[in-house]
TORKOL-4160 file (C-alpha; in steps of 0.2 Angstrom, whole numbers, padded with zeros to 4 digits, m for minus):
246
<pt num="1" X="m0112" Y="0076" Z="0007"/>
<pt num="2" X="m0098" Y="0072" Z="0020"/>
<pt num="3" X="m0079" Y="0074" Z="0018"/>
<pt num="4" X="m0069" Y="0060" Z="0024"/>
<pt num="5" X="m0050" Y="0060" Z="0028"/>
<pt num="6" X="m0041" Y="0044" Z="0025"/>
<pt num="7" X="m0024" Y="0042" Z="0033"/>
<pt num="8" X="m0011" Y="0030" Z="0028"/>
<pt num="9" X="0007" Y="0036" Z="0027"/>
<pt num="10" X="0017" Y="0020" Z="0024"/>
<pt num="11" X="0023" Y="0008" Z="0018"/>
<pt num="12" X="0023" Y="0007" Z="m0001"/>
<pt num="13" X="0014" Y="m0010" Z="m0001"/>
<pt num="14" X="0002" Y="m0005" Z="0013"/>
<pt num="15" X="m0003" Y="0011" Z="0004"/>
<pt num="16" X="m0005" Y="0002" Z="m0012"/>
<pt num="17" X="m0017" Y="m0010" Z="m0004"/>
<pt num="18" X="m0029" Y="0004" Z="0001"/>
<pt num="19" X="m0032" Y="0008" Z="m0017"/>
<pt num="20" X="m0045" Y="m0006" Z="m0021"/>
<pt num="21" X="m0055" Y="m0002" Z="m0005"/>
<pt num="22" X="m0054" Y="0017" Z="m0007"/>
<pt num="23" X="m0059" Y="0016" Z="m0025"/>
<pt num="24" X="m0074" Y="0004" Z="m0021"/>
<pt num="25" X="m0080" Y="0015" Z="m0007"/>
<pt num="26" X="m0079" Y="0031" Z="m0017"/>
<pt num="27" X="m0089" Y="0023" Z="m0032"/>
<pt num="28" X="m0102" Y="0016" Z="m0020"/>
<pt num="29" X="m0104" Y="0033" Z="m0011"/>
<pt num="30" X="m0102" Y="0047" Z="m0025"/>
<pt num="31" X="m0110" Y="0059" Z="m0014"/>
<pt num="32" X="m0096" Y="0060" Z="m0002"/>
<pt num="33" X="m0078" Y="0067" Z="m0004"/>
<pt num="34" X="m0063" Y="0057" Z="0001"/>
<pt num="35" X="m0046" Y="0065" Z="0004"/>
<pt num="36" X="m0031" Y="0053" Z="0006"/>
<pt num="37" X="m0017" Y="0059" Z="0017"/>
<pt num="38" X="m0001" Y="0051" Z="0014"/>
<pt num="39" X="0018" Y="0054" Z="0009"/>
<pt num="40" X="0019" Y="0065" Z="m0006"/>
<pt num="41" X="0030" Y="0053" Z="m0015"/>
<pt num="42" X="0016" Y="0040" Z="m0016"/>
<pt num="43" X="0004" Y="0052" Z="m0025"/>
<pt num="44" X="0007" Y="0043" Z="m0042"/>
<pt num="45" X="m0002" Y="0028" Z="m0035"/>
<pt num="46" X="m0018" Y="0038" Z="m0034"/>
<pt num="47" X="m0021" Y="0041" Z="m0052"/>
<pt num="48" X="m0036" Y="0037" Z="m0063"/>
<pt num="49" X="m0047" Y="0036" Z="m0047"/>
<pt num="50" X="m0065" Y="0042" Z="m0045"/>
<pt num="51" X="m0067" Y="0061" Z="m0046"/>
<pt num="52" X="m0073" Y="0061" Z="m0028"/>
<pt num="53" X="m0056" Y="0055" Z="m0022"/>
<pt num="54" X="m0042" Y="0068" Z="m0019"/>
<pt num="55" X="m0024" Y="0065" Z="m0014"/>
<pt num="56" X="m0016" Y="0076" Z="m0001"/>
<pt num="57" X="0003" Y="0072" Z="0000"/>
<pt num="58" X="0015" Y="0079" Z="0013"/>
<pt num="59" X="0033" Y="0078" Z="0016"/>
<pt num="60" X="0034" Y="0071" Z="0034"/>
<pt num="61" X="0051" Y="0079" Z="0037"/>
<pt num="62" X="0042" Y="0095" Z="0036"/>
<pt num="63" X="0030" Y="0090" Z="0050"/>
<pt num="64" X="0042" Y="0082" Z="0062"/>
<pt num="65" X="0039" Y="0082" Z="0080"/>
<pt num="66" X="0024" Y="0088" Z="0090"/>
<pt num="67" X="0025" Y="0105" Z="0083"/>
<pt num="68" X="0025" Y="0099" Z="0065"/>
<pt num="69" X="0010" Y="0088" Z="0068"/>
<pt num="70" X="0001" Y="0102" Z="0076"/>
<pt num="71" X="0004" Y="0112" Z="0061"/>
<pt num="72" X="m0002" Y="0098" Z="0050"/>
<pt num="73" X="m0017" Y="0096" Z="0060"/>
<pt num="74" X="m0021" Y="0115" Z="0058"/>
<pt num="75" X="m0020" Y="0113" Z="0039"/>
<pt num="76" X="m0031" Y="0098" Z="0039"/>
<pt num="77" X="m0044" Y="0106" Z="0051"/>
<pt num="78" X="m0046" Y="0120" Z="0039"/>
<pt num="79" X="m0053" Y="0107" Z="0026"/>
<pt num="80" X="m0068" Y="0104" Z="0038"/>
<pt num="81" X="m0068" Y="0085" Z="0038"/>
<pt num="82" X="m0084" Y="0076" Z="0045"/>
<pt num="83" X="m0075" Y="0059" Z="0048"/>
<pt num="84" X="m0058" Y="0052" Z="0049"/>
<pt num="85" X="m0053" Y="0034" Z="0043"/>
<pt num="86" X="m0036" Y="0030" Z="0051"/>
<pt num="87" X="m0030" Y="0016" Z="0041"/>
<pt num="88" X="m0013" Y="0016" Z="0049"/>
<pt num="89" X="m0015" Y="0018" Z="0068"/>
<pt num="90" X="0003" Y="0022" Z="0072"/>
<pt num="91" X="0009" Y="0036" Z="0084"/>
<pt num="92" X="0008" Y="0050" Z="0071"/>
<pt num="93" X="m0010" Y="0046" Z="0064"/>
<pt num="94" X="m0016" Y="0042" Z="0082"/>
<pt num="95" X="m0011" Y="0060" Z="0087"/>
<pt num="96" X="m0019" Y="0068" Z="0072"/>
<pt num="97" X="m0035" Y="0057" Z="0076"/>
<pt num="98" X="m0035" Y="0063" Z="0094"/>
<pt num="99" X="m0035" Y="0081" Z="0089"/>
<pt num="100" X="m0049" Y="0078" Z="0077"/>
<pt num="101" X="m0059" Y="0068" Z="0090"/>
<pt num="102" X="m0056" Y="0082" Z="0103"/>
<pt num="103" X="m0064" Y="0094" Z="0090"/>
<pt num="104" X="m0080" Y="0083" Z="0088"/>
<pt num="105" X="m0075" Y="0074" Z="0072"/>
<pt num="106" X="m0079" Y="0055" Z="0072"/>
<pt num="107" X="m0064" Y="0044" Z="0070"/>
<pt num="108" X="m0063" Y="0026" Z="0066"/>
<pt num="109" X="m0046" Y="0017" Z="0066"/>
<pt num="110" X="m0039" Y="0001" Z="0059"/>
<pt num="111" X="m0039" Y="m0015" Z="0069"/>
<pt num="112" X="m0022" Y="m0023" Z="0066"/>
<pt num="113" X="m0027" Y="m0039" Z="0075"/>
<pt num="114" X="m0011" Y="m0039" Z="0085"/>
<pt num="115" X="m0018" Y="m0051" Z="0098"/>
<pt num="116" X="m0024" Y="m0064" Z="0085"/>
<pt num="117" X="m0007" Y="m0063" Z="0076"/>
<pt num="118" X="0003" Y="m0066" Z="0092"/>
<pt num="119" X="m0008" Y="m0081" Z="0096"/>
<pt num="120" X="m0005" Y="m0088" Z="0079"/>
<pt num="121" X="0014" Y="m0086" Z="0079"/>
<pt num="122" X="0018" Y="m0090" Z="0098"/>
<pt num="123" X="0029" Y="m0105" Z="0101"/>
<pt num="124" X="0016" Y="m0114" Z="0111"/>
<pt num="125" X="m0003" Y="m0116" Z="0111"/>
<pt num="126" X="m0004" Y="m0108" Z="0094"/>
<pt num="127" X="m0022" Y="m0103" Z="0089"/>
<pt num="128" X="m0023" Y="m0109" Z="0070"/>
<pt num="129" X="m0037" Y="m0097" Z="0065"/>
<pt num="130" X="m0037" Y="m0088" Z="0048"/>
<pt num="131" X="m0034" Y="m0069" Z="0050"/>
<pt num="132" X="m0043" Y="m0056" Z="0040"/>
<pt num="133" X="m0033" Y="m0048" Z="0026"/>
<pt num="134" X="m0027" Y="m0030" Z="0025"/>
<pt num="135" X="m0041" Y="m0027" Z="0012"/>
<pt num="136" X="m0054" Y="m0034" Z="0024"/>
<pt num="137" X="m0047" Y="m0024" Z="0039"/>
<pt num="138" X="m0048" Y="m0008" Z="0028"/>
<pt num="139" X="m0065" Y="m0012" Z="0023"/>
<pt num="140" X="m0071" Y="m0014" Z="0041"/>
<pt num="141" X="m0065" Y="0004" Z="0045"/>
<pt num="142" X="m0078" Y="0011" Z="0032"/>
<pt num="143" X="m0091" Y="m0001" Z="0038"/>
<pt num="144" X="m0089" Y="0007" Z="0055"/>
<pt num="145" X="m0092" Y="0024" Z="0047"/>
<pt num="146" X="m0108" Y="0018" Z="0040"/>
<pt num="147" X="m0102" Y="0014" Z="0023"/>
<pt num="148" X="m0102" Y="m0004" Z="0020"/>
<pt num="149" X="m0095" Y="m0010" Z="0003"/>
<pt num="150" X="m0089" Y="m0025" Z="m0007"/>
<pt num="151" X="m0073" Y="m0021" Z="m0016"/>
<pt num="152" X="m0076" Y="m0021" Z="m0035"/>
<pt num="153" X="m0059" Y="m0014" Z="m0040"/>
<pt num="154" X="m0051" Y="m0020" Z="m0056"/>
<pt num="155" X="m0037" Y="m0009" Z="m0060"/>
<pt num="156" X="m0032" Y="0009" Z="m0059"/>
<pt num="157" X="m0034" Y="0008" Z="m0078"/>
<pt num="158" X="m0052" Y="0002" Z="m0077"/>
<pt num="159" X="m0055" Y="m0012" Z="m0089"/>
<pt num="160" X="m0039" Y="m0009" Z="m0098"/>
<pt num="161" X="m0022" Y="m0015" Z="m0094"/>
<pt num="162" X="m0012" Y="0001" Z="m0095"/>
<pt num="163" X="0000" Y="0007" Z="m0108"/>
<pt num="164" X="0017" Y="m0001" Z="m0108"/>
<pt num="165" X="0025" Y="0010" Z="m0121"/>
<pt num="166" X="0033" Y="0021" Z="m0107"/>
<pt num="167" X="0043" Y="0006" Z="m0101"/>
<pt num="168" X="0045" Y="m0005" Z="m0116"/>
<pt num="169" X="0062" Y="0002" Z="m0120"/>
<pt num="170" X="0068" Y="m0006" Z="m0104"/>
<pt num="171" X="0058" Y="m0021" Z="m0103"/>
<pt num="172" X="0056" Y="m0026" Z="m0121"/>
<pt num="173" X="0039" Y="m0031" Z="m0129"/>
<pt num="174" X="0028" Y="m0042" Z="m0118"/>
<pt num="175" X="0020" Y="m0052" Z="m0132"/>
<pt num="176" X="0015" Y="m0069" Z="m0125"/>
<pt num="177" X="0027" Y="m0069" Z="m0111"/>
<pt num="178" X="0022" Y="m0070" Z="m0093"/>
<pt num="179" X="0028" Y="m0056" Z="m0082"/>
<pt num="180" X="0030" Y="m0058" Z="m0063"/>
<pt num="181" X="0035" Y="m0045" Z="m0051"/>
<pt num="182" X="0045" Y="m0050" Z="m0036"/>
<pt num="183" X="0050" Y="m0039" Z="m0021"/>
<pt num="184" X="0060" Y="m0051" Z="m0010"/>
<pt num="185" X="0065" Y="m0038" Z="0004"/>
<pt num="186" X="0057" Y="m0028" Z="0017"/>
<pt num="187" X="0062" Y="m0014" Z="0029"/>
<pt num="188" X="0060" Y="m0026" Z="0044"/>
<pt num="189" X="0070" Y="m0042" Z="0043"/>
<pt num="190" X="0056" Y="m0053" Z="0051"/>
<pt num="191" X="0045" Y="m0048" Z="0036"/>
<pt num="192" X="0057" Y="m0056" Z="0024"/>
<pt num="193" X="0053" Y="m0074" Z="0018"/>
<pt num="194" X="0070" Y="m0083" Z="0019"/>
<pt num="195" X="0080" Y="m0080" Z="0003"/>
<pt num="196" X="0085" Y="m0098" Z="0000"/>
<pt num="197" X="0066" Y="m0102" Z="m0001"/>
<pt num="198" X="0063" Y="m0087" Z="m0012"/>
<pt num="199" X="0077" Y="m0093" Z="m0024"/>
<pt num="200" X="0068" Y="m0110" Z="m0024"/>
<pt num="201" X="0052" Y="m0101" Z="m0030"/>
<pt num="202" X="0063" Y="m0092" Z="m0044"/>
<pt num="203" X="0069" Y="m0109" Z="m0049"/>
<pt num="204" X="0052" Y="m0116" Z="m0050"/>
<pt num="205" X="0045" Y="m0101" Z="m0060"/>
<pt num="206" X="0059" Y="m0100" Z="m0073"/>
<pt num="207" X="0056" Y="m0117" Z="m0078"/>
<pt num="208" X="0043" Y="m0110" Z="m0089"/>
<pt num="209" X="0052" Y="m0102" Z="m0104"/>
<pt num="210" X="0038" Y="m0089" Z="m0106"/>
<pt num="211" X="0041" Y="m0082" Z="m0088"/>
<pt num="212" X="0051" Y="m0066" Z="m0085"/>
<pt num="213" X="0053" Y="m0061" Z="m0067"/>
<pt num="214" X="0056" Y="m0042" Z="m0063"/>
<pt num="215" X="0065" Y="m0039" Z="m0047"/>
<pt num="216" X="0061" Y="m0024" Z="m0036"/>
<pt num="217" X="0073" Y="m0016" Z="m0024"/>
<pt num="218" X="0087" Y="m0005" Z="m0024"/>
<pt num="219" X="0098" Y="m0006" Z="m0008"/>
<pt num="220" X="0115" Y="m0013" Z="m0008"/>
<pt num="221" X="0110" Y="m0029" Z="0000"/>
<pt num="222" X="0097" Y="m0031" Z="m0013"/>
<pt num="223" X="0109" Y="m0028" Z="m0027"/>
<pt num="224" X="0121" Y="m0041" Z="m0022"/>
<pt num="225" X="0107" Y="m0054" Z="m0021"/>
<pt num="226" X="0100" Y="m0049" Z="m0037"/>
<pt num="227" X="0116" Y="m0050" Z="m0046"/>
<pt num="228" X="0120" Y="m0067" Z="m0040"/>
<pt num="229" X="0102" Y="m0073" Z="m0045"/>
<pt num="230" X="0104" Y="m0066" Z="m0062"/>
<pt num="231" X="0120" Y="m0075" Z="m0065"/>
<pt num="232" X="0111" Y="m0091" Z="m0062"/>
<pt num="233" X="0094" Y="m0087" Z="m0070"/>
<pt num="234" X="0094" Y="m0077" Z="m0086"/>
<pt num="235" X="0076" Y="m0073" Z="m0086"/>
<pt num="236" X="0077" Y="m0062" Z="m0071"/>
<pt num="237" X="0077" Y="m0044" Z="m0074"/>
<pt num="238" X="0082" Y="m0030" Z="m0063"/>
<pt num="239" X="0084" Y="m0012" Z="m0068"/>
<pt num="240" X="0090" Y="m0004" Z="m0052"/>
<pt num="241" X="0084" Y="0014" Z="m0051"/>
<pt num="242" X="0080" Y="0015" Z="m0069"/>
<pt num="243" X="0062" Y="0011" Z="m0065"/>
<pt num="244" X="0057" Y="0024" Z="m0052"/>
<pt num="245" X="0042" Y="0018" Z="m0042"/>
<pt num="246" X="0040" Y="0035" Z="m0035"/>
């Protein structure tokens, strides 16, 4: 049996996209133990997963700077990992990976494909070549560790669709409606699809009377945009901070 440390600290969407791959790998290799290192507030994502997956959440503010990372490494070192799968490959995870590597632990990191992405978006001589998805890039990490897998993830609820009773007081009954979640904003401006185009999508979707669109986001800018949209399109729903994603 091997113990594998999986590192992915942020962002919420990127961490969520690791789940189908981690779930599939863990089911394919039940003899191994997988420990997911991430922000403690994201632990709710890792529920109903295979028994050989554990979540190790940390408050990164408590491990700030080199001294904090060294303290975190010492805690992780005591867990005696055989492999490290760095699914983030940023300064923080790279430093932890370096410490593990210097201690003889094999480390494989995510290939973000930055060169290919730059060729695709540059102004001249673009290379119009399809790029691997995040799911494929995560899967490649485990392949390099000798654990090839084809993701067969369905849901954290298995074959079920989850219990909506906990939110029905806010959302109302689903019945035959079509629910669509929409998160129009991102931390970095260049990751945001132009809002006027997103509004066009809203117009198109809400032409179907069965569609209800749930808006996700809680900042001041988001609130202003959402309030404007909801005045125009009554089938949009935003509960602000009433629905806590953490």
